[in-house]
C-alpha positions as CSV (number, residue, x, y, z in Angstrom):
1,M,-27.5,14.5,56.4
2,K,-27.4,16.4,53.1
3,T,-30.6,17.3,51.4
4,L,-30.9,17.3,47.6
5,I,-33.9,19.3,46.3
6,I,-34.8,18.4,42.7
7,S,-36.1,21.6,41.1
8,R,-36.2,23.2,37.7
9,K,-34.0,26.3,37.3
10,A,-37.0,28.4,36.3
11,E,-39.1,27.5,39.4
12,E,-38.2,30.6,41.3
13,T,-41.2,30.5,43.6
14,R,-40.6,26.9,44.6
15,R,-36.9,27.6,45.2
16,R,-37.6,30.6,47.4
17,F,-40.1,28.5,49.4
18,Q,-37.6,25.6,49.8
19,T,-34.8,27.9,50.8
20,R,-36.9,29.5,53.6
21,Q,-38.2,26.1,54.7
22,M,-34.7,24.6,54.8
23,Q,-33.2,27.6,56.7
24,A,-36.1,27.5,59.2
25,L,-35.4,23.8,60.0
26,G,-31.6,24.2,60.0
27,L,-31.1,21.7,57.2
28,D,-28.0,21.4,55.0
29,F,-29.3,21.5,51.4
30,E,-28.6,22.2,47.8
31,F,-30.7,22.4,44.6
32,L,-30.3,19.7,42.0
33,D,-31.3,21.1,38.6
34,A,-34.1,18.9,37.3
35,F,-34.0,17.3,33.8
36,E,-36.2,19.4,31.6
37,A,-39.2,17.7,30.0
38,R,-39.0,20.0,27.0
39,D,-35.6,18.5,26.1
40,L,-37.2,15.1,25.4
41,T,-38.1,14.2,21.8
42,P,-41.4,12.5,21.0
43,E,-39.3,9.5,19.9
44,E,-37.6,9.3,23.4
45,C,-41.0,9.6,25.1
46,Q,-42.5,6.8,23.0
47,K,-39.5,4.6,23.7
48,A,-40.0,5.1,27.4
49,A,-43.7,4.5,27.1
50,D,-43.0,1.2,25.4
51,S,-41.6,-0.2,28.6
52,W,-44.5,0.8,30.9
53,P,-48.1,-0.4,30.9
54,S,-49.8,2.9,31.8
55,P,-49.9,6.1,29.8
56,T,-46.6,8.0,30.1
57,L,-46.3,11.8,30.2
58,R,-43.2,13.7,29.1
59,E,-43.0,15.0,32.7
60,D,-42.9,11.4,34.0
61,V,-39.8,10.6,32.0
62,A,-38.2,13.9,33.1
63,C,-38.9,13.1,36.7
64,F,-37.5,9.6,36.3
65,T,-34.4,11.0,34.8
66,S,-34.0,13.7,37.5
67,H,-34.1,11.1,40.3
68,R,-31.5,9.0,38.5
69,I,-29.2,12.0,38.4
70,A,-29.8,12.4,42.2
71,W,-28.8,8.8,42.8
72,R,-25.6,9.3,40.8
73,R,-24.8,12.2,43.1
74,I,-25.3,10.0,46.2
75,I,-23.1,7.3,44.8
76,D,-20.4,9.9,44.1
77,S,-20.6,11.4,47.6
78,N,-20.7,7.9,49.2
79,Q,-23.2,9.0,51.8
80,R,-27.0,8.8,52.5
81,M,-29.0,11.7,51.5
82,L,-32.5,13.0,51.7
83,I,-34.1,13.5,48.3
84,L,-36.9,16.1,48.1
85,E,-39.0,17.3,45.2
86,D,-39.5,21.1,45.3
87,D,-43.2,20.9,46.2
88,A,-42.5,19.0,49.4
89,V,-43.7,20.6,52.7
90,L,-41.9,19.4,55.8
91,S,-43.3,19.2,59.4
92,E,-42.0,21.5,62.1
93,S,-40.3,18.5,63.8
94,F,-38.9,17.1,60.6
95,A,-35.3,17.4,61.8
96,Q,-36.0,14.9,64.6
97,A,-37.2,12.3,62.1
98,L,-34.1,12.9,59.9
99,A,-31.8,12.6,62.9
100,S,-33.4,9.3,64.0
101,I,-32.8,7.9,60.5
102,E,-29.3,9.2,60.4
103,A,-28.5,7.4,63.7
104,R,-29.4,4.0,62.2
105,P,-26.6,1.8,60.8
106,D,-28.7,0.6,58.0
107,G,-27.6,-1.7,55.1
108,D,-27.5,-1.2,51.4
109,D,-31.0,-2.6,50.8
110,I,-32.9,-0.1,52.9
111,A,-34.7,3.2,52.0
112,Y,-37.1,5.4,54.0
113,D,-40.2,6.9,52.6
114,L,-41.1,10.0,54.6
115,E,-44.0,11.2,52.4
116,F,-47.7,11.1,53.2
117,A,-49.8,9.8,50.2
118,P,-53.6,9.9,50.3
119,R,-54.0,6.2,49.6
120,D,-54.1,3.2,51.8
121,H,-50.8,1.4,52.3
122,I,-50.1,-2.1,53.6
123,V,-47.6,-1.6,56.4
124,A,-46.2,-3.8,59.1
125,K,-48.2,-4.1,62.3
126,H,-45.2,-3.5,64.4
127,P,-42.5,-0.9,63.8
128,L,-38.8,-1.7,63.2
129,W,-37.9,1.2,65.5
130,T,-39.4,4.3,67.2
131,D,-37.8,7.4,68.7
132,G,-40.8,8.3,70.9
133,V,-42.4,10.5,68.2
134,Y,-41.6,8.9,64.9
135,S,-41.6,5.2,63.9
136,A,-40.4,3.2,60.9
137,R,-42.6,0.4,59.6
138,R,-42.0,-1.9,56.7
139,V,-44.2,-1.0,53.8
140,F,-45.4,-3.7,51.5
141,Q,-48.0,-2.4,49.1
142,N,-49.5,0.8,47.6
143,R,-46.2,2.7,48.0
144,V,-46.6,5.8,45.9
145,G,-44.7,9.1,45.8
146,T,-41.1,10.1,45.7
147,A,-41.3,13.6,47.0
148,G,-39.4,12.8,50.2
149,Y,-37.2,9.8,50.8
150,V,-33.8,8.8,52.2
151,I,-31.5,6.5,50.3
152,G,-27.8,5.5,50.7
153,P,-25.1,4.9,48.1
154,G,-25.5,1.1,48.0
155,A,-29.3,1.2,47.4
156,A,-28.9,4.1,45.0
157,A,-26.4,2.1,42.9
158,R,-28.7,-0.9,42.8
159,M,-31.7,1.4,41.9
160,L,-29.7,3.0,39.1
161,K,-28.9,-0.4,37.7
162,D,-32.6,-1.5,38.0
163,T,-33.9,1.6,36.2
164,E,-31.9,1.5,33.0
165,T,-35.3,0.9,31.4
166,Y,-38.0,3.5,32.1
167,G,-40.8,2.9,34.6
168,L,-43.1,5.2,36.4
169,L,-40.8,6.3,39.2
170,D,-42.8,5.8,42.4
171,A,-44.2,2.4,41.4
172,Y,-40.9,1.2,39.9
173,M,-38.8,2.3,42.9
174,W,-40.9,1.0,45.8
175,H,-41.5,-2.4,44.2
176,R,-38.0,-3.6,43.9
177,A,-37.8,-7.2,45.2
178,W,-34.5,-6.6,47.0
179,L,-35.5,-3.3,48.7
180,K,-36.5,-3.1,52.3
181,A,-38.7,0.0,52.3
182,Y,-39.8,1.7,55.6
183,Q,-42.5,4.3,56.1
184,I,-41.9,7.0,58.6
185,E,-45.0,7.9,60.7
186,P,-46.5,10.3,61.4
187,A,-45.4,11.2,57.8
188,P,-43.3,14.4,58.1
189,V,-43.5,15.2,54.3
190,I,-46.4,16.0,52.1
191,Q,-46.8,17.5,48.7
192,M,-48.3,21.0,48.7
193,Q,-51.3,19.9,46.6
194,F,-52.4,17.5,49.3
195,L,-52.0,19.8,52.3
196,D,-55.4,21.2,53.3
197,G,-55.4,24.8,54.3
198,S,-52.9,26.1,51.7
199,A,-54.8,28.8,49.8
200,D,-52.4,29.6,47.0
201,K,-51.1,26.4,45.4
202,A,-51.0,27.5,41.8
203,A,-47.2,27.7,41.6
204,F,-46.9,24.2,43.1
205,I,-49.2,22.3,40.7
206,R,-47.9,21.4,37.3
207,K,-49.9,20.7,34.2
208,S,-48.7,18.5,31.4
209,I,-47.1,20.2,28.4
210,D,-47.8,17.3,26.1
211,R,-50.1,14.3,25.3
212,A,-49.6,10.9,27.0
213,F,-47.6,8.3,25.2
214,T,-48.8,4.6,25.3
215,P,-47.4,1.2,24.4
216,S,-49.1,-1.1,21.9
217,K,-52.0,-3.1,23.3
218,L,-50.1,-6.4,23.3
219,R,-47.0,-4.9,25.0
220,K,-49.3,-3.1,27.5
221,N,-50.9,-6.4,28.6
222,L,-47.5,-8.2,28.9
223,L,-46.0,-5.4,30.9
224,R,-49.0,-5.3,33.2
225,L,-48.7,-9.0,33.9
226,K,-45.0,-8.6,34.7
227,L,-45.7,-5.6,37.1
228,E,-48.5,-7.5,38.9
229,A,-46.1,-10.4,39.4
230,V,-43.7,-8.1,41.2
231,K,-46.4,-6.6,43.3
232,A,-47.7,-10.0,44.3
233,R,-44.5,-10.8,46.2
234,N,-44.9,-7.8,48.4
235,L,-48.6,-8.5,48.8
236,I,-47.8,-12.0,50.2
237,R,-45.4,-10.5,52.6
238,G,-48.1,-8.0,53.7
239,W,-50.6,-10.7,54.3
240,L,-48.2,-12.4,56.7
241,G,-47.4,-9.4,58.9
242,G,-49.1,-6.3,57.7
243,E,-52.3,-4.3,57.8
244,K,-54.0,-2.1,55.2
245,R,-54.8,1.4,56.3
246,P,-54.2,5.1,55.6
247,L,-50.8,6.6,56.6
248,R,-50.7,8.6,59.8
249,M,-50.1,12.4,59.4
250,D,-50.3,15.1,62.0
251,R,-51.7,18.2,60.2
252,A,-51.0,20.4,63.2
253,S,-47.3,19.8,62.8
254,F,-47.2,21.5,59.4
255,P,-47.3,25.3,58.7
256,P,-50.9,26.7,58.6
257,D,-50.4,28.0,55.0
258,P,-47.0,27.2,53.7
259,A,-47.6,28.5,50.2
260,K,-47.6,32.1,51.6
261,S,-44.0,31.7,52.7
262,S,-42.9,31.6,49.1
263,D,-44.1,35.2,48.5
């Protein structure tokens, strides 16, 4: 399975880290040049902010745009791909998780979230499948993060159509009513900033280059109601067959201090 790593051209440290990580795991990969936040005008940022209830950063809009570019690449290639952000750290057995996903003849309404996020999720009590090490469980609520996921051309096309209007990417993506999202556990991907034991994370933590843009108070309240209505559908599904808990992640399966490998 091809891996697309979303990364800014100027992020040399991150690209060196990812190149070494991919080569060590034997993964087929290429870098996808990220959309630059500095190329957005204040007017474009405000237009995006007017369609989302929470404060919007210039970097949020750039991230949203970068993933849409990745989805177009998947559609053009007509094959499932792994999408990574360039601060993603992979477990030593990651290739097995990817191979298990690749072996599944999944439909166009399925995507896999491989990332650990430090928040409780509502996931199915029983897995859809397991390979003896990794399992895939339907995830219903609190799905955050887009640093590592697998998506096919059919789902990418539907996602691209759904995201013609800006929304905070992780919340927008994982709450599509039509999408069957599955969480891989133990999570084999984690962002560098959340991985305990990494001493030098400075190059992997970004700071905003601008203020946050916000919608009007009335628009904010209306957008919030609409978003909560979408989340409610997933919450009902979770009540019927899910449980709320932290995601499982095996720290020992990750490098002791991955940030050092970028030096």
